[in-house]
VEXZATI-503882 format. One record per atom (N, C-alpha, C): residue number from 1; atom name; x, y, z. Coordinates in Angstrom, 3 decimals, padded with zeros to 6 digits, always signed. Layout:
residues N
+-----+----+----------+----------+----------+
!   k !  a !       c1 !       c2 !       c3 !
+-----+----+----------+----------+----------+
! NUM ! CA !        X !        Y !        Z !
...
+-----+----+----------+----------+----------+
END
This chain:
residues 65
+-----+----+----------+----------+----------+
!   k !  a !       c1 !       c2 !       c3 !
+-----+----+----------+----------+----------+
!   1 !  N ! -000.542 ! -005.079 ! +021.649 !
!   1 ! CA ! +000.049 ! -004.155 ! +020.719 !
!   1 !  C ! +001.056 ! -003.228 ! +021.408 !
!   2 !  N ! +000.958 ! -003.086 ! +022.708 !
!   2 ! CA ! +001.878 ! -002.166 ! +023.369 !
!   2 !  C ! +003.321 ! -002.634 ! +023.241 !
!   3 !  N ! +003.529 ! -003.935 ! +023.022 !
!   3 ! CA ! +004.891 ! -004.440 ! +022.856 !
!   3 !  C ! +005.475 ! -004.042 ! +021.509 !
!   4 !  N ! +004.615 ! -003.791 ! +020.554 !
!   4 ! CA ! +005.056 ! -003.348 ! +019.235 !
!   4 !  C ! +005.160 ! -001.829 ! +019.156 !
!   5 !  N ! +004.740 ! -001.165 ! +020.223 !
!   5 ! CA ! +004.726 ! +000.302 ! +020.292 !
!   5 !  C ! +003.866 ! +000.926 ! +019.186 !
!   6 !  N ! +002.794 ! +000.241 ! +018.869 !
!   6 ! CA ! +001.849 ! +000.720 ! +017.871 !
!   6 !  C ! +000.441 ! +000.459 ! +018.372 !
!   7 !  N ! -000.467 ! +001.297 ! +017.913 !
!   7 ! CA ! -001.867 ! +001.040 ! +018.214 !
!   7 !  C ! -002.360 ! -000.073 ! +017.290 !
!   8 !  N ! -003.492 ! -000.615 ! +017.622 !
!   8 ! CA ! -004.094 ! -001.656 ! +016.785 !
!   8 !  C ! -004.326 ! -001.115 ! +015.370 !
!   9 !  N ! -004.802 ! +000.085 ! +015.291 !
!   9 ! CA ! -005.075 ! +000.719 ! +013.993 !
!   9 !  C ! -003.801 ! +000.883 ! +013.172 !
!  10 !  N ! -002.696 ! +001.304 ! +013.804 !
!  10 ! CA ! -001.416 ! +001.455 ! +013.109 !
!  10 !  C ! -000.908 ! +000.109 ! +012.604 !
!  11 !  N ! -001.046 ! -000.915 ! +013.430 !
!  11 ! CA ! -000.609 ! -002.249 ! +013.040 !
!  11 !  C ! -001.382 ! -002.738 ! +011.812 !
!  12 !  N ! -002.690 ! -002.589 ! +011.842 !
!  12 ! CA ! -003.533 ! -003.005 ! +010.712 !
!  12 !  C ! -003.169 ! -002.208 ! +009.463 !
!  13 !  N ! -003.012 ! -000.905 ! +009.601 !
!  13 ! CA ! -002.670 ! -000.047 ! +008.469 !
!  13 !  C ! -001.324 ! -000.434 ! +007.867 !
!  14 !  N ! -000.326 ! -000.654 ! +008.706 !
!  14 ! CA ! +000.997 ! -001.032 ! +008.217 !
!  14 !  C ! +000.978 ! -002.398 ! +007.536 !
!  15 !  N ! +000.224 ! -003.323 ! +008.080 !
!  15 ! CA ! +000.105 ! -004.646 ! +007.476 !
!  15 !  C ! -000.579 ! -004.544 ! +006.120 !
!  16 !  N ! -001.626 ! -003.762 ! +006.061 !
!  16 ! CA ! -002.384 ! -003.581 ! +004.818 !
!  16 !  C ! -001.539 ! -002.938 ! +003.734 !
!  17 !  N ! -000.812 ! -001.888 ! +004.078 !
!  17 ! CA ! +000.017 ! -001.210 ! +003.081 !
!  17 !  C ! +001.179 ! -002.105 ! +002.652 !
!  18 !  N ! +001.670 ! -002.923 ! +003.560 !
!  18 ! CA ! +002.727 ! -003.868 ! +003.204 !
!  18 !  C ! +002.250 ! -004.897 ! +002.194 !
!  19 !  N ! +001.055 ! -005.422 ! +002.407 !
!  19 ! CA ! +000.478 ! -006.385 ! +001.459 !
!  19 !  C ! +000.183 ! -005.720 ! +000.118 !
!  20 !  N ! -000.277 ! -004.487 ! +000.157 !
!  20 ! CA ! -000.550 ! -003.737 ! -001.066 !
!  20 !  C ! +000.740 ! -003.521 ! -001.842 !
!  21 !  N ! +001.785 ! -003.134 ! -001.142 !
!  21 ! CA ! +003.096 ! -002.941 ! -001.772 !
!  21 !  C ! +003.581 ! -004.245 ! -002.401 !
!  22 !  N ! +003.418 ! -005.337 ! -001.698 !
!  22 ! CA ! +003.830 ! -006.640 ! -002.194 !
!  22 !  C ! +003.073 ! -006.996 ! -003.474 !
!  23 !  N ! +001.779 ! -006.741 ! -003.505 !
!  23 ! CA ! +000.987 ! -007.003 ! -004.712 !
!  23 !  C ! +001.470 ! -006.167 ! -005.895 !
!  24 !  N ! +001.792 ! -004.921 ! -005.637 !
!  24 ! CA ! +002.268 ! -004.059 ! -006.720 !
!  24 !  C ! +003.594 ! -004.540 ! -007.294 !
!  25 !  N ! +004.473 ! -004.980 ! -006.424 !
!  25 ! CA ! +005.809 ! -005.386 ! -006.855 !
!  25 !  C ! +005.807 ! -006.789 ! -007.469 !
!  26 !  N ! +005.015 ! -007.699 ! -006.897 !
!  26 ! CA ! +005.109 ! -009.104 ! -007.284 !
!  26 !  C ! +004.013 ! -009.610 ! -008.223 !
!  27 !  N ! +003.031 ! -008.779 ! -008.532 !
!  27 ! CA ! +001.951 ! -009.250 ! -009.401 !
!  27 !  C ! +001.883 ! -008.394 ! -010.665 !
!  28 !  N ! +001.075 ! -008.854 ! -011.591 !
!  28 ! CA ! +000.830 ! -008.104 ! -012.819 !
!  28 !  C ! -000.490 ! -007.351 ! -012.767 !
!  29 !  N ! -001.086 ! -007.277 ! -011.586 !
!  29 ! CA ! -002.347 ! -006.555 ! -011.435 !
!  29 !  C ! -002.133 ! -005.065 ! -011.656 !
!  30 !  N ! -003.129 ! -004.410 ! -012.226 !
!  30 ! CA ! -003.067 ! -002.959 ! -012.378 !
!  30 !  C ! -003.213 ! -002.304 ! -011.005 !
!  31 !  N ! -002.872 ! -001.031 ! -010.932 !
!  31 ! CA ! -003.017 ! -000.309 ! -009.669 !
!  31 !  C ! -004.476 ! -000.319 ! -009.221 !
!  32 !  N ! -005.391 ! -000.192 ! -010.157 !
!  32 ! CA ! -006.818 ! -000.227 ! -009.819 !
!  32 !  C ! -007.214 ! -001.596 ! -009.281 !
!  33 !  N ! -006.714 ! -002.667 ! -009.896 !
!  33 ! CA ! -007.021 ! -004.013 ! -009.416 !
!  33 !  C ! -006.455 ! -004.227 ! -008.012 !
!  34 !  N ! -005.257 ! -003.719 ! -007.786 !
!  34 ! CA ! -004.651 ! -003.815 ! -006.452 !
!  34 !  C ! -005.494 ! -003.030 ! -005.451 !
!  35 !  N ! -006.003 ! -001.882 ! -005.862 !
!  35 ! CA ! -006.864 ! -001.080 ! -004.988 !
!  35 !  C ! -008.093 ! -001.877 ! -004.574 !
!  36 !  N ! -008.708 ! -002.557 ! -005.516 !
!  36 ! CA ! -009.911 ! -003.342 ! -005.233 !
!  36 !  C ! -009.577 ! -004.511 ! -004.304 !
!  37 !  N ! -008.517 ! -005.251 ! -004.618 !
!  37 ! CA ! -008.121 ! -006.405 ! -003.801 !
!  37 !  C ! -007.759 ! -005.971 ! -002.387 !
!  38 !  N ! -007.122 ! -004.806 ! -002.271 !
!  38 ! CA ! -006.669 ! -004.310 ! -000.967 !
!  38 !  C ! -007.747 ! -003.533 ! -000.220 !
!  39 !  N ! -008.927 ! -003.448 ! -000.817 !
!  39 ! CA ! -010.085 ! -002.767 ! -000.233 !
!  39 !  C ! -009.887 ! -001.266 ! -000.039 !
!  40 !  N ! -009.174 ! -000.659 ! -000.970 !
!  40 ! CA ! -009.111 ! +000.796 ! -001.002 !
!  40 !  C ! -010.240 ! +001.273 ! -001.909 !
!  41 !  N ! -010.691 ! +002.494 ! -001.702 !
!  41 ! CA ! -011.814 ! +003.001 ! -002.497 !
!  41 !  C ! -011.430 ! +003.303 ! -003.934 !
!  42 !  N ! -010.162 ! +003.639 ! -004.149 !
!  42 ! CA ! -009.739 ! +003.997 ! -005.498 !
!  42 !  C ! -008.225 ! +003.925 ! -005.612 !
!  43 !  N ! -007.763 ! +003.987 ! -006.847 !
!  43 ! CA ! -006.317 ! +004.017 ! -007.063 !
!  43 !  C ! -005.747 ! +005.355 ! -006.586 !
!  44 !  N ! -006.571 ! +006.386 ! -006.544 !
!  44 ! CA ! -006.115 ! +007.694 ! -006.042 !
!  44 !  C ! -005.747 ! +007.601 ! -004.560 !
!  45 !  N ! -006.517 ! +006.827 ! -003.790 !
!  45 ! CA ! -006.200 ! +006.650 ! -002.374 !
!  45 !  C ! -004.861 ! +005.938 ! -002.193 !
!  46 !  N ! -004.614 ! +004.919 ! -003.003 !
!  46 ! CA ! -003.331 ! +004.211 ! -002.922 !
!  46 !  C ! -002.199 ! +005.160 ! -003.303 !
!  47 !  N ! -002.397 ! +005.934 ! -004.358 !
!  47 ! CA ! -001.358 ! +006.866 ! -004.801 !
!  47 !  C ! -000.999 ! +007.860 ! -003.705 !
!  48 !  N ! -002.006 ! +008.430 ! -003.078 !
!  48 ! CA ! -001.773 ! +009.398 ! -002.005 !
!  48 !  C ! -001.024 ! +008.749 ! -000.842 !
!  49 !  N ! -001.472 ! +007.572 ! -000.442 !
!  49 ! CA ! -000.848 ! +006.862 ! +000.667 !
!  49 !  C ! +000.601 ! +006.491 ! +000.347 !
!  50 !  N ! +000.861 ! +005.999 ! -000.861 !
!  50 ! CA ! +002.219 ! +005.612 ! -001.235 !
!  50 !  C ! +003.148 ! +006.814 ! -001.330 !
!  51 !  N ! +002.651 ! +007.918 ! -001.843 !
!  51 ! CA ! +003.488 ! +009.122 ! -001.913 !
!  51 !  C ! +003.853 ! +009.604 ! -000.501 !
!  52 !  N ! +002.918 ! +009.504 ! +000.418 !
!  52 ! CA ! +003.170 ! +009.907 ! +001.796 !
!  52 !  C ! +004.126 ! +008.948 ! +002.494 !
!  53 !  N ! +003.872 ! +007.653 ! +002.355 !
!  53 ! CA ! +004.635 ! +006.637 ! +003.093 !
!  53 !  C ! +005.997 ! +006.334 ! +002.469 !
!  54 !  N ! +006.055 ! +006.223 ! +001.137 !
!  54 ! CA ! +007.281 ! +005.797 ! +000.461 !
!  54 !  C ! +007.937 ! +006.881 ! -000.388 !
!  55 !  N ! +007.246 ! +007.994 ! -000.594 !
!  55 ! CA ! +007.811 ! +009.090 ! -001.383 !
!  55 !  C ! +007.753 ! +008.877 ! -002.884 !
!  56 !  N ! +007.033 ! +007.845 ! -003.334 !
!  56 ! CA ! +006.887 ! +007.569 ! -004.753 !
!  56 !  C ! +005.475 ! +007.086 ! -005.036 !
!  57 !  N ! +005.096 ! +007.170 ! -006.297 !
!  57 ! CA ! +003.783 ! +006.665 ! -006.695 !
!  57 !  C ! +003.839 ! +005.140 ! -006.799 !
!  58 !  N ! +002.689 ! +004.482 ! -006.787 !
!  58 ! CA ! +002.680 ! +003.033 ! -006.932 !
!  58 !  C ! +003.345 ! +002.566 ! -008.233 !
!  59 !  N ! +003.140 ! +003.299 ! -009.299 !
!  59 ! CA ! +003.757 ! +002.954 ! -010.574 !
!  59 !  C ! +005.278 ! +003.032 ! -010.526 !
!  60 !  N ! +005.788 ! +004.052 ! -009.900 !
!  60 ! CA ! +007.252 ! +004.185 ! -009.744 !
!  60 !  C ! +007.808 ! +003.097 ! -008.837 !
!  61 !  N ! +007.080 ! +002.788 ! -007.810 !
!  61 ! CA ! +007.514 ! +001.714 ! -006.906 !
!  61 !  C ! +007.607 ! +000.399 ! -007.687 !
!  62 !  N ! +006.630 ! +000.178 ! -008.534 !
!  62 ! CA ! +006.592 ! -001.048 ! -009.333 !
!  62 !  C ! +007.762 ! -001.134 ! -010.303 !
!  63 !  N ! +008.096 ! -000.043 ! -010.960 !
!  63 ! CA ! +009.175 ! -000.066 ! -011.941 !
!  63 !  C ! +010.543 ! +000.102 ! -011.314 !
!  64 !  N ! +010.577 ! +000.547 ! -010.081 !
!  64 ! CA ! +011.861 ! +000.710 ! -009.386 !
!  64 !  C ! +012.617 ! +001.969 ! -009.746 !
!  65 !  N ! +011.946 ! +002.927 ! -010.354 !
!  65 ! CA ! +012.618 ! +004.189 ! -010.722 !
!  65 !  C ! +012.421 ! +005.243 ! -009.701 !
+-----+----+----------+----------+----------+
END
């Protein structure tokens, strides 16, 4: 992981959020369903993480607004 300049935990987190983002954009699953598939405890956790990482809610990311 030192070649990626990330810790193992950062790499896993970034991969997980990337897959979650992909599910939101490319699937018809609800935010709650995406939370379950992505192994988050709730849609609130995804919302908080997306607002921090991308500056928008999962719903806004999905609609592109």
